[in-house]
C-alpha positions as semicolon CSV with decimal commas, in nm:
position;residue;x (nm);y (nm);z (nm)
1;M;13,961;8,914;9,586
2;A;13,619;9,073;9,648
3;D;13,451;8,772;9,491
4;M;13,617;8,542;9,739
5;A;13,496;8,755;10,031
6;A;13,140;8,757;9,897
7;M;13,145;8,382;9,844
8;A;13,276;8,328;10,196
9;A;12,999;8,546;10,341
10;M;12,734;8,360;10,142
11;A;12,869;8,023;10,252
12;D;12,766;8,104;10,609
13;L;12,401;8,167;10,508
14;T;12,161;7,880;10,561
15;V;11,785;7,852;10,564
16;Y;11,792;7,917;10,936
17;N;11,996;8,239;10,947
18;I;11,882;8,433;10,639
19;P;11,835;8,802;10,731
20;P;11,466;8,898;10,769
21;S;11,304;9,074;10,476
22;P;11,124;9,406;10,520
23;P;10,746;9,393;10,567
24;I;10,539;9,386;10,249
25;G;10,178;9,494;10,203
26;I;9,957;9,720;10,410
27;G;10,197;9,714;10,704
28;A;10,473;9,870;10,493
29;R;10,292;10,201;10,455
30;G;10,058;10,180;10,746
31;L;9,682;10,181;10,762
32;S;9,669;10,560;10,773
33;L;9,734;10,574;10,398
34;S;9,556;10,256;10,297
35;F;9,203;10,338;10,409
36;P;9,182;10,683;10,244
37;A;9,329;10,537;9,925
38;I;9,065;10,264;9,915
39;A;8,792;10,520;9,989
40;L;8,908;10,741;9,700
41;L;8,914;10,441;9,469
42;H;8,553;10,373;9,563
43;V;8,460;10,736;9,493
44;Y;8,624;10,710;9,151
45;W;8,443;10,382;9,084
46;I;8,107;10,537;9,176
47;L;8,172;10,832;8,945
48;G;8,261;10,589;8,669
49;Q;7,935;10,403;8,726
50;I;7,717;10,715;8,708
51;T;7,894;10,869;8,408
52;Y;7,688;10,681;8,152
53;P;7,339;10,711;8,309
54;I;7,372;11,090;8,342
55;D;7,488;11,121;7,982
56;A;7,136;11,221;7,874
57;T;7,114;11,511;8,121
58;V;7,472;11,641;8,129
59;P;7,705;11,694;7,834
60;M;7,932;11,391;7,805
61;V;8,246;11,606;7,811
62;L;8,143;11,749;8,150
63;A;8,071;11,403;8,289
64;Y;8,417;11,284;8,184
65;D;8,576;11,601;8,324
66;I;8,420;11,531;8,663
67;Q;8,545;11,173;8,650
68;Y;8,898;11,280;8,553
69;F;8,900;11,542;8,827
70;A;8,824;11,272;9,083
71;M;9,100;11,056;8,934
72;G;9,345;11,344;8,971
73;V;9,261;11,389;9,338
């Protein structure tokens, strides 16, 4: 009985009256979260880029700890 009702409801759907889907992408969460997230990703990328050149001056474990701290933020 429920299958018949579902099939009847779907029979009325066409390409022209499909319900709108929710927004996807940056608009779904808003720009207020997107820009800080991208900025933090850039900070993490920069720390990843300077981890290896500073290996000679700072113990490698400390360099990785700094990088993982930034990843945790």
